[in-house]
Structures are given as C-alpha cells and as structure tokens.
C-alpha positions as CSV (number, residue, x, y, z in Angstrom):
1,M,-128.3,110.8,-71.1
2,L,-126.4,111.7,-74.3
3,S,-122.7,110.9,-74.7
4,P,-120.5,113.7,-76.2
5,N,-120.1,112.1,-79.6
6,E,-123.8,111.1,-79.8
7,A,-124.9,114.6,-78.9
8,V,-122.7,116.2,-81.6
9,D,-123.9,113.7,-84.2
10,I,-127.5,114.6,-83.4
11,M,-126.8,118.3,-83.4
12,R,-125.2,118.1,-86.8
13,T,-127.4,115.6,-88.7
14,Q,-130.9,115.5,-87.0
15,S,-133.6,117.9,-86.0
16,V,-132.8,120.1,-83.1
17,L,-135.4,122.2,-81.3
18,V,-134.0,125.3,-79.5
19,A,-136.4,126.6,-76.8
20,G,-136.0,130.3,-76.3
21,L,-134.3,133.0,-78.4
22,G,-132.8,135.1,-75.6
23,V,-129.0,135.4,-74.9
24,A,-128.7,131.7,-74.1
25,G,-130.7,130.6,-77.1
26,R,-128.7,132.8,-79.5
27,G,-125.5,131.4,-78.0
28,V,-126.7,127.9,-78.8
29,M,-127.6,129.0,-82.3
30,A,-124.1,130.3,-82.8
31,M,-122.6,127.0,-81.7
32,L,-125.0,125.0,-84.0
33,D,-124.1,127.2,-86.9
34,A,-120.4,126.5,-86.4
35,L,-121.3,122.8,-86.2
36,N,-123.0,123.1,-89.6
37,A,-126.3,121.8,-88.1
38,R,-128.7,120.8,-90.8
39,N,-132.1,121.2,-89.2
40,V,-132.6,123.7,-86.3
41,V,-136.0,124.9,-85.3
42,V,-136.4,127.8,-82.8
43,V,-139.5,127.9,-80.5
44,D,-140.4,131.1,-78.7
45,D,-143.9,132.7,-78.3
46,H,-142.3,136.1,-77.7
47,A,-139.6,136.4,-80.4
48,P,-140.8,137.5,-83.8
49,D,-137.9,135.7,-85.6
50,A,-138.6,132.3,-84.0
51,D,-139.7,129.5,-86.3
52,V,-142.6,128.1,-84.4
53,T,-144.8,128.8,-81.3
54,V,-144.9,126.5,-78.3
55,A,-148.2,125.0,-79.5
56,E,-146.7,124.3,-82.9
57,A,-143.6,122.8,-81.3
58,I,-145.7,120.4,-79.2
59,A,-147.5,119.3,-82.4
60,R,-144.1,118.5,-83.9
61,L,-143.4,116.2,-81.0
62,D,-146.4,114.1,-82.0
63,G,-145.9,114.4,-85.7
64,L,-149.2,116.2,-85.9
65,D,-147.9,119.1,-88.1
66,G,-147.7,116.9,-91.2
67,T,-143.9,117.1,-91.4
68,D,-141.1,114.7,-90.6
69,T,-139.4,117.1,-88.2
70,R,-139.8,115.4,-84.9
71,P,-136.8,116.7,-82.9
72,A,-134.1,114.3,-81.7
73,V,-133.1,116.7,-78.9
74,V,-134.4,119.8,-77.3
75,I,-131.9,122.4,-76.1
76,T,-133.6,124.8,-73.7
77,S,-132.7,128.2,-72.4
78,P,-132.3,128.2,-68.6
79,G,-135.3,130.5,-68.0
80,W,-137.7,127.8,-69.2
81,S,-139.3,126.1,-66.2
82,S,-138.9,122.3,-65.7
83,R,-142.7,122.3,-65.7
84,S,-143.0,124.0,-69.1
85,E,-145.6,122.1,-71.2
86,L,-143.2,121.7,-74.1
87,L,-140.3,120.4,-72.0
88,V,-142.5,118.0,-70.0
89,A,-144.1,116.7,-73.3
90,A,-140.7,116.2,-74.8
91,A,-139.4,114.3,-71.8
92,D,-142.5,112.1,-71.7
93,K,-141.9,111.1,-75.3
94,G,-138.3,110.1,-74.6
95,I,-136.8,113.1,-76.3
96,P,-133.7,114.3,-74.5
97,V,-133.9,117.8,-73.0
98,I,-130.6,119.6,-72.2
99,G,-129.6,123.1,-71.5
100,D,-127.1,125.5,-73.0
101,I,-124.3,124.6,-70.6
102,E,-124.8,120.9,-71.2
103,A,-124.9,121.3,-75.0
104,A,-121.7,123.3,-75.0
105,W,-120.0,120.9,-72.6
106,L,-120.9,117.9,-74.7
107,A,-119.7,119.5,-77.9
108,D,-116.5,120.6,-76.3
109,Q,-115.8,117.1,-74.8
110,A,-116.4,115.5,-78.2
111,G,-113.6,117.7,-79.6
112,A,-116.0,119.4,-82.0
113,F,-114.1,122.7,-81.5
114,G,-110.5,121.4,-81.1
115,A,-109.0,120.1,-77.9
116,P,-111.4,120.3,-75.0
117,R,-111.1,123.4,-72.8
118,Q,-110.6,123.5,-69.0
119,W,-113.9,124.3,-67.4
120,L,-114.1,126.0,-64.0
121,A,-117.7,126.2,-62.6
122,V,-118.9,128.6,-60.0
123,T,-122.4,128.4,-58.4
124,G,-124.1,129.3,-55.2
125,T,-127.0,131.5,-54.0
126,N,-124.8,134.7,-53.8
127,G,-121.4,135.9,-54.8
128,K,-121.2,134.0,-58.1
129,T,-120.5,136.9,-60.4
130,T,-117.8,138.5,-58.3
131,T,-116.1,135.1,-57.7
132,T,-116.3,134.3,-61.4
133,A,-114.8,137.6,-62.4
134,M,-112.0,137.3,-59.8
135,L,-111.2,133.7,-61.0
136,T,-111.1,134.8,-64.6
137,A,-108.7,137.6,-63.7
138,M,-106.4,135.2,-61.9
139,M,-106.3,132.8,-64.8
140,V,-105.6,135.6,-67.2
141,A,-102.8,136.9,-64.9
142,D,-101.4,133.3,-65.0
143,G,-101.0,133.6,-68.8
144,R,-104.1,131.5,-69.7
145,A,-106.5,132.3,-72.5
146,A,-109.4,132.5,-70.1
147,Q,-112.9,133.8,-70.6
148,S,-116.0,134.2,-68.3
149,V,-119.1,132.4,-69.7
150,G,-122.6,131.6,-68.5
151,N,-124.5,134.1,-66.5
152,I,-121.5,136.5,-66.7
153,G,-119.8,137.4,-69.9
154,T,-120.3,135.3,-73.0
155,S,-122.6,132.5,-73.8
156,P,-120.6,129.2,-73.8
157,G,-121.8,128.4,-77.3
158,V,-120.4,131.7,-78.5
159,A,-117.1,131.1,-76.7
160,L,-116.7,127.7,-78.2
161,S,-117.4,128.9,-81.7
162,A,-115.0,131.9,-81.6
163,E,-112.5,130.4,-84.0
164,H,-115.3,129.7,-86.5
165,R,-115.8,133.5,-86.6
166,G,-112.1,134.2,-86.9
167,E,-111.8,135.2,-83.2
168,P,-109.2,134.0,-80.6
169,R,-109.8,130.7,-78.9
170,A,-110.4,130.5,-75.1
171,D,-108.6,127.6,-73.5
172,V,-110.2,128.1,-70.0
173,L,-113.9,128.7,-69.6
174,V,-114.8,130.2,-66.2
175,A,-118.5,129.5,-66.0
176,E,-121.0,131.1,-63.7
177,V,-123.8,128.5,-63.7
178,S,-127.2,129.0,-62.2
179,S,-129.4,126.3,-60.7
180,F,-131.6,126.6,-63.8
181,Q,-128.7,125.7,-66.1
182,L,-127.5,122.9,-63.8
183,H,-131.0,121.4,-63.8
184,W,-130.6,120.8,-67.5
185,A,-127.0,119.6,-67.3
186,P,-127.1,115.9,-66.3
187,T,-123.5,115.0,-67.4
188,F,-121.7,118.4,-66.9
189,T,-118.5,117.6,-65.0
190,P,-116.2,120.6,-64.8
191,D,-112.5,120.3,-64.1
192,V,-113.0,122.5,-61.0
193,G,-116.3,123.2,-59.3
194,C,-117.5,125.2,-56.3
195,V,-120.8,125.8,-54.5
196,L,-120.2,129.1,-52.6
197,N,-123.2,129.0,-50.3
198,L,-126.8,127.9,-50.2
199,A,-130.0,129.6,-49.0
200,E,-133.6,129.4,-50.1
201,D,-134.0,130.9,-53.6
202,H,-135.9,130.2,-56.8
203,L,-138.2,127.8,-55.0
204,D,-141.1,128.7,-57.4
205,W,-138.9,127.3,-60.2
206,H,-137.5,124.2,-58.5
207,G,-140.5,123.4,-56.3
208,S,-138.5,122.9,-53.1
209,F,-135.3,123.8,-51.4
210,R,-134.1,120.2,-51.7
211,A,-134.5,120.2,-55.5
212,Y,-132.7,123.6,-55.7
213,V,-129.8,122.2,-53.6
214,E,-129.6,119.0,-55.6
215,D,-129.1,121.0,-58.9
216,K,-126.5,123.3,-57.4
217,A,-124.6,120.3,-55.9
218,K,-123.8,118.9,-59.4
219,V,-120.7,121.1,-59.8
220,L,-119.1,119.2,-56.9
221,T,-118.8,116.2,-59.1
222,A,-115.9,118.1,-60.6
223,R,-112.5,116.5,-61.0
224,Y,-111.3,118.9,-58.3
225,P,-114.2,120.0,-56.1
226,V,-113.7,123.1,-53.9
227,L,-115.6,123.1,-50.6
228,A,-117.0,126.1,-48.7
229,L,-115.9,125.2,-45.2
230,D,-117.9,128.1,-43.7
231,D,-121.3,127.0,-45.1
232,P,-122.8,124.1,-43.1
233,T,-125.5,123.5,-45.8
234,V,-122.8,123.1,-48.5
235,M,-120.6,120.9,-46.3
236,N,-123.6,118.6,-45.5
237,L,-124.2,117.9,-49.2
238,P,-123.7,114.2,-50.1
239,T,-121.4,115.4,-53.0
240,A,-119.3,117.5,-50.5
241,R,-119.0,114.6,-48.1
242,S,-117.9,112.3,-50.9
243,A,-115.4,114.9,-52.0
244,L,-113.6,114.7,-48.7
245,S,-112.3,111.3,-49.6
246,S,-111.0,112.6,-53.0
247,N,-108.4,115.1,-54.0
248,C,-110.4,118.2,-53.1
249,W,-109.7,121.9,-52.3
250,A,-111.4,124.1,-49.7
251,Y,-111.6,127.7,-48.6
252,T,-112.6,129.6,-45.5
253,T,-112.4,133.1,-44.2
254,G,-110.7,131.7,-41.1
255,E,-107.4,129.9,-40.6
256,P,-106.5,127.7,-43.6
257,V,-106.5,124.5,-41.5
258,A,-108.5,121.4,-42.2
259,S,-107.0,118.0,-41.2
260,E,-108.9,115.9,-43.8
261,I,-108.2,118.3,-46.7
262,D,-104.8,118.8,-48.2
263,H,-105.4,122.1,-50.0
264,V,-107.0,125.0,-48.1
265,V,-107.2,128.7,-48.7
266,G,-107.9,130.9,-45.7
267,V,-106.8,134.0,-43.9
268,R,-103.8,134.1,-41.5
269,D,-102.3,137.2,-40.0
270,G,-104.2,139.5,-42.4
271,M,-103.0,137.5,-45.4
272,L,-105.0,135.4,-47.9
273,T,-103.0,132.2,-47.5
274,Y,-102.9,128.8,-49.4
275,N,-101.8,126.2,-46.9
276,S,-98.7,128.0,-45.6
277,T,-98.1,130.1,-48.7
278,P,-99.2,133.8,-48.4
279,L,-101.0,134.9,-51.5
280,A,-102.2,138.5,-51.0
281,S,-103.3,141.0,-48.3
282,A,-106.8,140.4,-47.1
283,E,-107.1,144.2,-46.7
284,G,-108.3,146.3,-49.6
285,I,-110.0,143.5,-51.5
286,S,-112.8,144.6,-53.7
287,P,-115.6,144.4,-52.6
288,P,-114.7,145.6,-49.1
289,G,-115.7,143.5,-46.0
290,P,-116.0,139.8,-45.2
291,A,-118.0,139.0,-48.4
292,G,-115.2,140.2,-50.6
293,V,-112.6,138.2,-48.6
294,A,-114.9,135.1,-49.0
295,D,-115.1,135.6,-52.8
296,A,-111.3,136.1,-53.0
297,A,-110.7,132.9,-51.0
298,A,-113.1,130.9,-53.1
299,S,-111.6,132.1,-56.4
300,A,-108.0,131.6,-55.1
301,A,-108.8,128.0,-54.1
302,M,-110.3,127.3,-57.5
303,A,-107.3,129.0,-59.2
304,T,-104.8,126.9,-57.3
305,A,-106.8,123.8,-58.1
306,A,-106.6,124.8,-61.8
307,G,-102.8,125.1,-61.5
308,A,-102.4,128.9,-61.3
309,R,-99.3,130.2,-59.6
310,P,-99.6,132.1,-56.3
311,E,-98.0,135.2,-57.8
312,S,-100.7,135.3,-60.5
313,I,-103.4,135.2,-57.8
314,A,-101.8,138.1,-55.9
315,A,-101.4,140.1,-59.1
316,A,-105.1,139.7,-60.1
317,L,-106.4,140.6,-56.6
318,S,-104.1,143.7,-56.5
319,T,-106.0,145.3,-59.4
320,F,-109.4,143.7,-59.3
321,T,-112.4,145.9,-59.0
322,V,-115.9,144.5,-58.3
323,Q,-118.6,145.1,-60.9
324,A,-121.2,147.7,-60.4
325,H,-123.9,147.2,-57.8
326,R,-122.0,144.3,-56.1
327,G,-120.3,146.0,-53.2
328,Q,-118.7,148.7,-55.1
329,V,-117.4,151.7,-53.2
330,V,-119.0,154.6,-55.1
331,S,-118.1,157.6,-53.0
332,H,-116.4,159.0,-49.9
333,A,-118.5,161.6,-48.2
334,G,-118.8,162.9,-44.7
335,G,-115.7,160.7,-43.8
336,A,-117.7,157.6,-44.7
337,E,-117.5,155.0,-47.5
338,W,-120.7,154.8,-49.5
339,I,-121.1,151.3,-50.9
340,D,-123.5,150.2,-53.6
341,N,-124.7,146.6,-53.2
342,S,-128.0,147.0,-54.9
343,K,-127.6,143.5,-56.3
344,A,-128.3,142.2,-52.7
345,T,-132.0,141.6,-53.7
346,N,-132.7,139.0,-51.0
347,P,-132.0,138.7,-47.2
348,H,-129.2,136.1,-47.7
349,A,-127.3,138.4,-50.1
350,A,-127.8,141.4,-47.7
351,A,-126.4,139.3,-44.9
352,A,-123.3,138.5,-46.9
353,A,-122.9,142.2,-47.6
354,L,-123.3,143.3,-44.0
355,R,-122.0,140.4,-42.0
356,G,-119.0,141.2,-39.7
357,Q,-119.1,144.9,-40.3
358,S,-119.5,147.8,-37.8
359,N,-120.7,151.4,-37.8
360,V,-123.0,150.7,-40.7
361,V,-125.7,153.0,-41.9
362,W,-127.9,150.5,-43.7
363,V,-130.1,151.4,-46.7
364,A,-132.7,148.8,-47.2
365,G,-136.2,148.0,-48.6
366,G,-138.1,147.3,-51.8
367,Q,-140.1,144.2,-52.7
368,L,-139.5,141.4,-50.1
369,K,-141.7,139.0,-52.1
370,G,-142.7,137.4,-48.8
371,A,-139.2,136.9,-47.6
372,S,-138.6,137.5,-43.9
373,V,-135.8,139.8,-42.7
374,A,-136.1,138.9,-39.0
375,D,-133.1,136.6,-39.1
376,L,-131.1,139.1,-41.1
377,V,-131.7,141.9,-38.7
378,S,-130.9,139.6,-35.7
379,E,-127.6,138.7,-37.3
380,I,-126.4,142.1,-38.2
381,K,-127.9,144.3,-35.5
382,D,-124.7,144.8,-33.5
383,G,-123.0,146.4,-36.5
384,L,-125.7,148.9,-37.2
385,K,-125.5,152.6,-36.5
386,A,-128.7,153.6,-38.2
387,V,-131.1,152.3,-40.8
388,V,-132.9,154.1,-43.7
389,V,-135.7,152.2,-45.4
390,L,-137.7,152.8,-48.6
391,G,-139.9,150.9,-51.0
392,V,-143.2,149.1,-50.8
393,D,-142.2,146.8,-47.9
394,R,-140.3,149.6,-46.0
395,A,-142.6,149.2,-42.9
396,I,-141.8,145.5,-42.6
397,V,-138.1,146.2,-42.5
398,A,-138.5,149.1,-40.1
399,D,-140.7,147.0,-37.8
400,E,-138.1,144.2,-37.7
401,V,-135.3,146.6,-36.9
402,R,-137.4,148.2,-34.1
403,R,-138.2,144.7,-32.7
404,H,-134.7,143.2,-32.8
405,A,-132.5,146.3,-32.5
406,P,-134.6,148.9,-30.6
407,E,-131.6,151.1,-29.9
408,V,-130.8,151.6,-33.6
409,P,-132.5,154.7,-35.1
410,V,-134.7,154.0,-38.1
411,E,-135.6,156.6,-40.8
412,V,-138.6,155.7,-43.1
413,V,-138.8,157.4,-46.5
414,S,-142.3,157.2,-47.8
415,D,-141.8,158.9,-51.1
416,T,-142.5,156.5,-54.0
417,D,-140.9,158.6,-56.8
418,P,-137.7,156.7,-57.6
419,V,-135.5,159.8,-57.9
420,S,-136.7,162.0,-55.0
421,A,-137.0,159.0,-52.8
422,M,-133.3,158.0,-53.3
423,R,-132.3,161.7,-52.8
424,A,-134.1,161.7,-49.5
425,V,-132.6,158.3,-48.5
426,V,-129.1,159.6,-49.1
427,A,-129.7,162.9,-47.3
428,R,-131.0,161.0,-44.2
429,A,-128.2,158.5,-44.3
430,A,-125.7,161.4,-44.4
431,R,-127.0,162.7,-41.1
432,Y,-125.6,159.6,-39.4
433,A,-122.5,159.0,-41.4
434,A,-119.2,160.0,-39.8
435,D,-115.5,159.3,-40.2
436,G,-114.8,155.5,-40.5
437,D,-118.5,154.6,-41.1
438,R,-119.9,152.8,-44.1
439,V,-123.2,153.6,-45.7
440,I,-124.2,150.4,-47.4
441,L,-127.1,150.0,-49.9
442,A,-127.9,146.3,-49.4
443,P,-131.7,146.3,-49.8
444,A,-132.5,142.7,-49.1
445,A,-135.3,143.2,-51.5
446,A,-136.1,143.5,-55.2
447,S,-136.3,146.9,-56.8
448,L,-139.1,146.7,-59.3
449,D,-141.7,148.4,-57.0
450,M,-140.0,151.7,-57.8
451,Y,-137.1,151.3,-60.2
452,T,-136.5,149.8,-63.6
453,G,-134.0,147.4,-62.0
454,M,-131.3,147.1,-59.4
455,S,-129.0,149.1,-61.6
456,Q,-131.1,152.2,-61.6
457,R,-131.5,151.9,-57.8
458,G,-127.7,151.7,-57.4
459,D,-126.9,154.4,-59.9
460,L,-129.1,156.9,-58.2
461,F,-127.6,156.0,-54.8
462,A,-124.2,156.7,-56.2
463,E,-125.3,159.9,-57.9
464,F,-126.7,161.5,-54.8
465,A,-123.9,160.3,-52.6
466,N,-121.5,162.0,-54.9
467,A,-123.6,165.2,-54.8
468,L,-123.0,165.5,-51.0
469,P,-120.7,168.3,-49.8
470,N,-117.0,167.4,-50.1
471,A,-117.9,164.0,-51.7
472,Q,-115.0,162.2,-53.5
473,P,-116.4,160.0,-56.3
474,T,-114.6,156.7,-56.7
475,T,-116.6,155.2,-59.7
476,Q,-118.9,156.2,-62.4
477,P,-122.4,154.5,-62.5
478,T,-122.6,151.8,-65.2
479,A,-125.8,150.5,-66.5
480,E,-126.5,146.8,-66.2
481,G,-129.4,144.4,-66.5
482,G,-132.3,143.9,-64.1
483,E,-133.0,141.8,-61.1
C-alpha cells in the first residue's frame, strides 16, 4: 500500500497509467494536471483520445513496447472489473493498483492541495444518493464549504484541484462511494463513514456477497463510524462490532436509545431526535415514507458526528427536495400522491421505497435479471391496494403477487411501446387511486427492456400522471443518467 507522500511523489515524477477515460478518469486527469504530473498515459479501448489500448498497456507492463515507460502506479476507474486482464497483470507484477477515490484521498492527506479536507463517506446498497445530498445540505447550512463528490456531484479529483483552476475550495467532501471504488481504496479512512444497508448486488463484479460486503465495510474504519442499527447485516460486520468499543454514532427509525452507543439519532414523538435533542419533524421529509426518514436519520447522525449544529440539520431538512426518480412526489391526482421511484431498480430498493406504507397502488416490472421478488411481495403485501405491472418480466411479478397476496388486484400491461405502455399503466393505476392513497413507481427491476434508462421511465410516469383530470403537478421531469 502507498503512503500519501509516496503516492504524490509517484504521481508527480513517475509514469502513471490511468485506466478509463470516463467521468472518474477525467477527474483523475484533472488532479494529475494540477499536480504537474510528468508522465501520464491513458488506456481505454473505447475512447478515441486515449493514449494506448489495453493490449498496448499490458505490453508496457512487461517493457515489451520498446520504451522505458513501465508504470509505477495504475489508477483505475471504478467500472473496471477486479478481474480485468490489465489490472490483474499489473498486480501480478507488483505495480500498485488504486482507484480514483484512493488517489484523491492520498493526495489530499499528503497536503498536495493545502490543508487536508474533512471527508464524510456514504455507502450502502440503496439510499446513498439521497443521504449524500441531505448530508451536503446540512453541512452547507452549517456554514461549511461542502461539496458532494464521488458517484454524486463532482469527481473528487476535480474537487481537489478547484483552486488550481481559480475556483473556490471545498473544505468538506461528502463522498458517495460505491463498492467498486472501495475495492480499489485500501487505505481510504474518512473522518465519518456510514454503511446504510446491505443486500445482494453487483455479485457479478465482486464474485460473492461476502466480497461485496467486505468492500463496503471499509468506510466503518472511519474516525467516527456511523452504524445502521436497523440493518442486521451491517451490525454483524466485524468493523461494526469493533466500532461499538470506539467513539461511534448510530441511527435508527425507532427510538434513539442504544445503551452501548453514546450518540444516536432516531425518531421520538414524531420528531427526528439526536439523543434527547429534537432536530426536525419526521413528517414531510422528502422523499416521503420510511425510506426518507431513514435517509434523514443517517445524514443527521453523520452531520452531528462531523460537528454540525442541530439547527443546521433542521434548516437543511426543511427545504430539502429529493432528486428526480428517487421517491419524488411528481403529482397529486385523484386525491392520491403519485411518487416516482424509478431508481428502485432491484427488489431491495423497492422494499425500501414501499416498506411501512399503506393504501399503495404499486407500479412494478421491467428486467429482473434473475432476481426474485417473492420476499419483496411477502414483506409489502399488507400495504398494497392494487398492483400494475409492465415490462419483460411482468408475468413474474404478477404471479408472485397472486401467490402471496391473492386478494390484491393485479393489472398487467402487455404493451411494449415505452410511451403507450406507461400511458396505459397510469390510466389503470388511476382506477384504483383515491384520497389518501399513494401510487408509487418502484419497479424492482431495470428499465432497459423498454426504456433508454430509469430516467425516461420516471419522466413518462410523471408526464402521464400530470395529464390526469384535476392533476396538480409538483415537479418538472429532469433528465438524468441510466441505470
């Protein structure tokens, strides 16, 4: 493993191979440019402006290209698999392989961009983006120069090098970090770190659930770890058990009581509460429902661990609005709230969106990719009023609803045209929606069987909901990325 000073010296004076020229790779390049790196080579088979192909890069590892450019370190984009031929070959030859988060962390800890920043790291299977955005809002409300980085907002390398480009410095980096990024971050130790929840995901990349969990768990080595008391898998992590003997924080959607932890955020008498200090009303949090309360409790616990004042947390939550497709209320029609959670592209995410709710007209379906929805339906069945399904795996979802909740009516939309199918979905959902109900798009499945991405799916849902008689729009659709 590289020390901060050693890493910066290598990046400045020796050959650096950057794997991937996407958002993460370009962020690394911005950071290396600010460090006045002398010898940077970009490898990418799909980017026209890359310097070498993967095959050419592998030849450089062996010195077979006839040049003296054997890299001293490889900085990889998170999308590159740990089984990538290039990265495996580099590791086999003793060349350190690190990711964009690790590279930025090392450079910052070395003081390459001034005094090191405060790093607040959020990870988990679901809820990362909303929690990161909430936490950033809390830190900004507290008067900090805070910025979201990682999978949300800006690449960490771009954030670190802001002053090099004449832009304002961020003193607090609120990082949404994926399991991919953490895999390549052996020394990353944030000031505050939280694993929100854990469920099977990205097993094709990691090879096993255990490997996935081990990578996620790295953020709990933080100076101030924040524990998710409501998630047994998180609480059983060795790093979580170790944190119980340290100065840790925790959060729950229940009473803020935990005898072995001194700092707990929870819900008491309808108020989000830190120990005995009320922070904000648990009603009206965006996104609505238990998932939004959980995200607010997690971000509040992290904010208090980072030193934010209670009034700053309350101020941020009072104005916070969730990003599009993550539990956003997009319309009021037929007396019901219409909620776009198109980002719920797996059963675990859908469960988080639907858990603890009642009178729900559930819109589901798409590409399940082999995932089972049996446990999901069993968990949420008591809150369902009706179900409308679409997409390539619509029959699987419909069959599970009929098996586990036979009293719940199921509408199947067989149309495969993305626009007319969603129009039909909304029309059928509207037949069941009444005062006080919620129509929730939480597909539990990917969207690429019919749509360009989860954004198009959510935008069309909002568009047709707002076209219903007497509809009252609450948001405008906003385009975002894919799955």
